C-alpha positions as CSV (number, residue, x, y, z in Angstrom):
1,M,-23.6,12.8,13.6
2,T,-23.3,13.8,10.0
3,T,-20.7,12.3,7.7
4,F,-18.8,15.6,7.8
5,E,-18.8,15.6,11.6
6,I,-17.5,12.1,11.8
7,G,-14.8,13.0,9.2
8,T,-13.8,16.1,11.1
9,E,-13.6,14.1,14.4
10,L,-11.4,11.5,12.7
11,L,-9.2,14.2,11.2
12,N,-8.7,15.9,14.5
13,L,-7.8,12.6,16.3
14,I,-5.3,11.7,13.5
15,R,-3.8,15.2,13.7
16,S,-3.5,14.8,17.5
17,G,-1.6,11.5,17.1
18,K,-4.6,9.5,18.4
19,S,-5.2,7.1,15.4
20,I,-5.8,4.1,17.7
21,E,-8.3,6.1,19.8
22,A,-10.0,7.1,16.6
23,I,-10.5,3.5,15.5
24,E,-11.8,2.5,18.9
25,K,-14.3,5.4,19.0
26,L,-15.5,5.9,15.4
27,Y,-15.3,2.4,13.7
28,A,-18.1,-0.1,13.6
29,K,-17.4,-3.6,15.1
30,D,-17.6,-5.1,11.6
31,I,-15.4,-2.5,9.8
32,L,-14.0,-3.5,6.5
33,S,-10.5,-2.2,5.7
34,I,-9.1,-2.5,2.2
35,E,-5.5,-1.7,1.1
36,A,-4.6,-0.8,-2.5
37,A,-1.5,-3.0,-2.7
38,P,-1.9,-6.7,-3.2
39,M,-0.8,-8.3,0.1
40,P,-1.9,-11.3,2.2
41,D,-4.1,-9.2,4.4
42,R,-5.3,-6.8,1.8
43,E,-8.8,-6.9,3.2
44,V,-9.5,-7.3,6.9
45,R,-12.9,-7.3,8.6
46,G,-13.6,-6.5,12.2
47,L,-12.5,-3.9,14.8
48,D,-9.9,-6.1,16.4
49,K,-8.2,-7.0,13.1
50,C,-8.3,-3.3,12.0
51,L,-6.7,-2.2,15.3
52,A,-4.1,-4.9,15.0
53,K,-3.3,-3.8,11.5
54,S,-2.9,-0.2,12.5
55,K,-0.8,-1.0,15.6
56,G,1.4,-3.2,13.5
57,W,2.0,-0.5,11.0
58,V,2.9,2.0,13.7
59,E,5.3,-0.5,15.3
60,A,6.9,-1.2,12.0
61,H,7.7,2.4,11.2
62,E,9.4,5.3,12.9
63,I,7.1,8.2,12.2
64,H,9.0,11.5,11.7
65,S,5.9,13.5,10.7
66,A,2.3,12.9,9.6
67,S,-0.4,15.2,8.3
68,A,-4.0,14.9,7.3
69,E,-6.3,17.1,5.1
70,G,-10.0,17.1,4.7
71,P,-12.6,15.8,5.2
72,F,-14.0,15.9,1.7
73,P,-17.6,14.6,2.1
74,H,-19.9,13.2,-0.5
75,G,-23.1,11.5,0.6
76,D,-22.3,8.7,3.1
77,K,-18.6,8.9,2.3
78,F,-15.7,11.2,3.0
79,A,-12.0,11.3,2.0
80,L,-8.9,12.4,3.8
81,I,-5.5,13.0,2.3
82,L,-2.8,11.5,4.5
83,K,0.9,12.2,4.2
84,Y,3.8,10.5,6.2
85,D,7.5,10.8,6.5
86,V,8.5,7.5,7.9
87,T,11.5,5.1,8.3
88,D,10.8,1.4,7.9
89,R,12.3,-0.2,11.0
90,A,13.1,-3.5,9.2
91,T,15.1,-1.9,6.3
92,S,16.0,1.5,7.7
93,K,14.7,3.0,4.5
94,R,13.2,6.5,5.0
95,M,10.3,7.4,2.7
96,M,7.6,9.9,2.0
97,M,4.1,8.4,1.7
98,E,0.9,9.9,0.5
99,E,-2.5,8.3,0.2
100,V,-6.1,9.0,-0.1
101,A,-8.4,7.3,2.4
102,V,-12.1,6.9,1.6
103,Y,-14.4,6.2,4.5
104,T,-18.0,5.0,4.4
105,V,-20.4,5.9,7.2
106,A,-23.5,4.1,8.4
107,N,-25.4,4.5,11.7
108,D,-22.9,7.1,13.0
109,K,-19.9,4.7,12.6
110,I,-17.2,4.2,9.9
111,V,-18.1,0.9,8.3
112,R,-15.5,0.8,5.5
113,E,-12.1,2.3,4.8
114,E,-10.2,2.1,1.5
115,F,-6.6,3.3,1.1
116,M,-5.5,4.4,-2.3
117,Y,-1.8,5.0,-3.1
118,P,0.8,4.1,-5.8
119,H,2.1,0.6,-5.4
Protein backbone atom coordinates (compact mmCIF):
# COMPACT_ATOMS: atom_id res chain seq x y z
CA MET A 1 0.00 0.00 0.00
CA THR A 2 1.12 3.55 -0.62
CA THR A 3 1.45 6.14 2.12
CA PHE A 4 -1.64 7.87 0.71
CA GLU A 5 -3.65 4.61 0.76
CA ILE A 6 -2.69 3.92 4.38
CA GLY A 7 -3.57 7.52 5.29
CA THR A 8 -6.92 7.22 3.54
CA GLU A 9 -7.71 3.96 5.32
CA LEU A 10 -6.80 5.50 8.69
CA LEU A 11 -8.94 8.55 7.92
CA ASN A 12 -11.93 6.40 6.97
CA LEU A 13 -11.64 4.28 10.11
CA ILE A 14 -11.37 7.37 12.32
CA ARG A 15 -14.39 8.94 10.62
CA SER A 16 -16.32 5.70 11.22
CA GLY A 17 -15.53 5.83 14.95
CA LYS A 18 -13.14 2.87 14.65
CA SER A 19 -9.92 4.37 16.02
CA ILE A 20 -9.05 1.26 18.04
CA GLU A 21 -9.57 -0.97 14.99
CA ALA A 22 -7.36 1.40 12.99
CA ILE A 23 -4.52 1.03 15.49
CA GLU A 24 -4.85 -2.76 15.55
CA LYS A 25 -4.89 -2.97 11.74
CA LEU A 26 -2.49 -0.27 10.57
CA TYR A 27 0.12 0.21 13.29
CA ALA A 28 3.44 -1.63 13.54
CA LYS A 29 4.12 -3.72 16.64
CA ASP A 30 6.92 -1.30 17.66
CA ILE A 31 4.97 1.92 16.94
CA LEU A 32 6.32 5.08 18.57
CA SER A 33 3.67 7.59 19.70
CA ILE A 34 4.72 11.10 20.72
CA GLU A 35 2.53 13.78 22.32
CA ALA A 36 3.31 17.50 22.08
CA ALA A 37 2.62 18.28 25.74
CA PRO A 38 5.14 17.35 28.39
CA MET A 39 3.60 14.54 30.42
CA PRO A 40 4.83 11.37 32.13
CA ASP A 41 4.02 9.16 29.13
CA ARG A 42 4.81 11.70 26.42
CA GLU A 43 6.46 8.96 24.37
CA VAL A 44 5.19 5.40 24.30
CA ARG A 45 6.51 2.54 22.23
CA GLY A 46 4.69 -0.62 21.29
CA LEU A 47 1.27 -1.53 19.97
CA ASP A 48 -0.09 -2.55 23.39
CA LYS A 49 0.96 0.75 25.02
CA CYS A 50 -0.41 2.77 22.11
CA LEU A 51 -3.74 0.93 22.33
CA ALA A 52 -3.87 1.47 26.11
CA LYS A 53 -3.15 5.19 25.66
CA SER A 54 -5.91 5.56 23.07
CA LYS A 55 -8.44 3.56 25.09
CA GLY A 56 -7.58 5.60 28.19
CA TRP A 57 -8.18 8.88 26.34
CA VAL A 58 -11.54 7.67 25.04
CA GLU A 59 -12.57 6.49 28.54
CA ALA A 60 -11.53 9.84 30.06
CA HIS A 61 -13.63 11.92 27.65
CA GLU A 62 -17.22 12.10 26.52
CA ILE A 63 -16.91 12.67 22.78
CA HIS A 64 -19.69 14.90 21.42
CA SER A 65 -18.23 15.09 17.93
CA ALA A 66 -15.03 14.28 16.07
CA SER A 67 -13.83 15.04 12.58
CA ALA A 68 -10.75 14.31 10.51
CA GLU A 69 -9.35 15.87 7.33
CA GLY A 70 -6.66 14.61 4.98
CA PRO A 71 -4.56 12.72 4.38
CA PHE A 72 -1.85 15.15 3.33
CA PRO A 73 1.00 12.91 2.09
CA HIS A 74 4.68 13.71 1.65
CA GLY A 75 7.15 10.87 1.01
CA ASP A 76 6.88 8.29 3.78
CA LYS A 77 4.73 10.60 5.93
CA PHE A 78 1.18 11.90 5.93
CA ALA A 79 -0.74 14.28 8.15
CA LEU A 80 -4.32 14.44 9.36
CA ILE A 81 -6.13 17.36 10.97
CA LEU A 82 -8.21 16.09 13.89
CA LYS A 83 -10.92 18.10 15.68
CA TYR A 84 -12.86 17.09 18.77
CA ASP A 85 -15.65 18.47 20.90
CA VAL A 86 -15.24 16.63 24.21
CA THR A 87 -16.03 16.82 27.90
CA ASP A 88 -13.33 15.73 30.33
CA ARG A 89 -15.09 13.24 32.59
CA ALA A 90 -12.89 14.10 35.61
CA THR A 91 -13.55 17.85 35.54
CA SER A 92 -16.80 18.07 33.52
CA LYS A 93 -15.04 20.73 31.42
CA ARG A 94 -16.20 20.82 27.80
CA MET A 95 -13.61 21.85 25.25
CA MET A 96 -12.87 22.05 21.56
CA MET A 97 -9.60 20.41 20.59
CA GLU A 98 -7.71 20.59 17.32
CA GLU A 99 -4.46 18.87 16.46
CA VAL A 100 -2.27 17.89 13.56
CA ALA A 101 -1.19 14.26 13.57
CA VAL A 102 1.86 13.31 11.50
CA TYR A 103 2.34 9.63 10.70
CA THR A 104 5.41 7.85 9.32
CA VAL A 105 4.96 4.68 7.25
CA ALA A 106 7.38 1.79 6.66
CA ASN A 107 6.67 -1.70 5.31
CA ASP A 108 2.94 -0.95 4.92
CA LYS A 109 2.52 -0.05 8.61
CA ILE A 110 2.43 3.16 10.62
CA VAL A 111 5.67 3.16 12.62
CA ARG A 112 5.45 6.61 14.22
CA GLU A 113 2.74 9.09 15.15
CA GLU A 114 3.31 12.61 16.41
CA PHE A 115 0.56 14.85 17.74
CA MET A 116 0.97 18.62 17.51
CA TYR A 117 -1.34 21.00 19.36
CA PRO A 118 -1.20 24.06 21.59
CA HIS A 119 -0.32 23.18 25.17
